[in-house]
C-alpha positions as CSV (number, residue, x, y, z in Angstrom):
1,X,-4.6,207.5,-3.9
2,X,-8.3,207.5,-3.5
3,X,-9.8,208.2,0.2
4,X,-13.2,206.5,1.2
5,X,-15.4,208.1,3.9
6,X,-18.6,206.5,5.0
7,X,-21.2,208.0,6.5
8,X,-25.1,207.2,7.7
9,X,-24.8,204.9,10.8
10,X,-26.9,205.3,14.1
11,X,-29.4,203.1,16.4
12,X,-32.2,202.2,15.1
13,X,-34.8,199.6,16.3
14,X,-35.4,196.4,14.6
15,X,-37.1,196.8,11.3
16,X,-36.0,200.1,11.0
17,X,-33.8,201.2,7.7
18,X,-30.5,203.2,7.2
19,X,-28.8,204.5,4.3
20,X,-25.1,204.0,4.5
21,X,-23.2,206.7,1.9
22,X,-19.7,205.9,0.9
23,X,-17.6,208.7,-0.7
24,X,-14.5,209.1,-2.2
25,X,-11.8,211.5,-3.0
26,X,-8.4,211.7,-4.5
27,X,-9.8,209.9,-7.4
28,X,-13.1,209.5,-9.3
29,X,-14.7,206.1,-9.2
30,X,-14.5,205.0,-13.2
31,X,-14.4,201.3,-13.4
32,X,-14.3,200.0,-9.5
33,X,-15.3,197.5,-7.2
34,X,-16.4,198.9,-4.4
35,X,-17.5,196.8,-1.5
36,X,-19.5,197.2,1.9
37,X,-18.2,194.8,5.3
38,X,-18.9,194.8,8.9
39,X,-17.0,193.6,12.2
40,X,-19.4,192.7,14.7
41,X,-18.0,192.9,18.5
42,X,-15.4,189.6,18.8
43,X,-16.4,188.3,15.4
44,X,-13.7,188.8,12.3
45,X,-14.8,191.2,9.4
46,X,-17.3,190.2,7.1
47,X,-18.3,190.7,2.9
48,X,-21.9,192.4,2.7
49,X,-22.2,193.7,-0.7
50,X,-20.2,194.2,-3.6
51,X,-21.1,196.2,-7.0
52,X,-18.9,196.7,-10.2
53,X,-19.7,199.0,-12.9
54,X,-17.6,201.1,-15.5
55,X,-19.4,204.1,-16.5
56,X,-23.1,203.8,-16.7
57,X,-23.0,200.0,-17.0
58,X,-23.2,198.1,-13.9
59,X,-21.7,194.4,-14.4
60,X,-23.0,193.1,-10.9
61,X,-24.1,193.5,-7.2
62,X,-23.4,190.7,-4.9
63,X,-25.0,190.0,-1.4
64,X,-24.0,188.7,1.7
65,X,-26.7,185.3,2.2
66,X,-27.5,187.3,5.5
67,X,-28.6,190.3,3.4
68,X,-30.0,189.5,0.7
69,X,-33.5,191.1,0.2
70,X,-32.6,193.5,2.3
71,X,-30.0,195.3,1.8
72,X,-29.6,197.5,-2.1
73,X,-26.2,198.1,-3.0
74,X,-26.2,201.3,-5.5
75,X,-23.5,204.2,-6.7
76,X,-23.5,207.9,-8.2
77,X,-21.3,208.2,-10.6
78,X,-21.8,212.0,-10.1
79,X,-20.8,212.6,-6.5
80,X,-18.9,209.7,-6.8
81,X,-20.5,207.8,-3.9
82,X,-21.5,204.3,-3.2
83,X,-24.9,203.6,-1.2
84,X,-25.9,201.0,0.9
85,X,-29.8,200.7,1.2
86,X,-30.7,198.2,5.0
87,X,-33.8,197.7,5.5
88,X,-36.0,195.3,7.6
89,X,-32.8,195.8,10.2
90,X,-32.1,193.2,12.8
91,X,-30.3,192.9,15.9
92,X,-27.6,190.8,14.4
93,X,-26.7,193.3,12.0
94,X,-25.0,195.4,14.3
95,X,-21.4,196.1,13.5
96,X,-19.2,198.3,12.4
97,X,-19.7,198.9,8.4
98,X,-16.6,199.5,6.4
99,X,-16.6,200.4,2.2
100,X,-13.3,199.4,0.3
101,X,-12.0,199.5,-2.8
102,X,-8.6,198.1,-4.3
103,X,-7.4,197.5,-0.6
104,X,-8.3,200.7,0.0
105,X,-10.5,201.1,4.0
106,X,-12.8,203.6,5.1
107,X,-12.7,204.3,8.9
108,X,-16.0,202.6,9.5
109,X,-19.4,203.7,10.4
110,X,-21.6,202.0,13.6
111,X,-24.6,200.9,13.2
112,X,-26.7,199.7,15.9
113,X,-30.1,197.6,15.8
114,X,-31.6,197.6,19.2
115,X,-34.5,194.4,19.7
């Protein structure tokens, strides 16, 4: 059973950047789809980005329209970790960010963007 731990959240001003990490333990990512999701107060959890790969081959990445051009998802098989680079952050990006794979979820990391 894989376990996921997110980190890298924090408080940042609008226009700033953060890099979130999703570290896996218990089983190494070999072929996986790993996604980032977020949940703002009073709202439902929503999809942010997803990456699918096997070994050194990335089969695809997807982004929510709201983050396209600002967020980049990537992975490091050696660690194994999936990253979410978030640039030009906006107050509406404020949420708890979760990573997930195969119905396993991390505990989340808080991102707060001040205006």
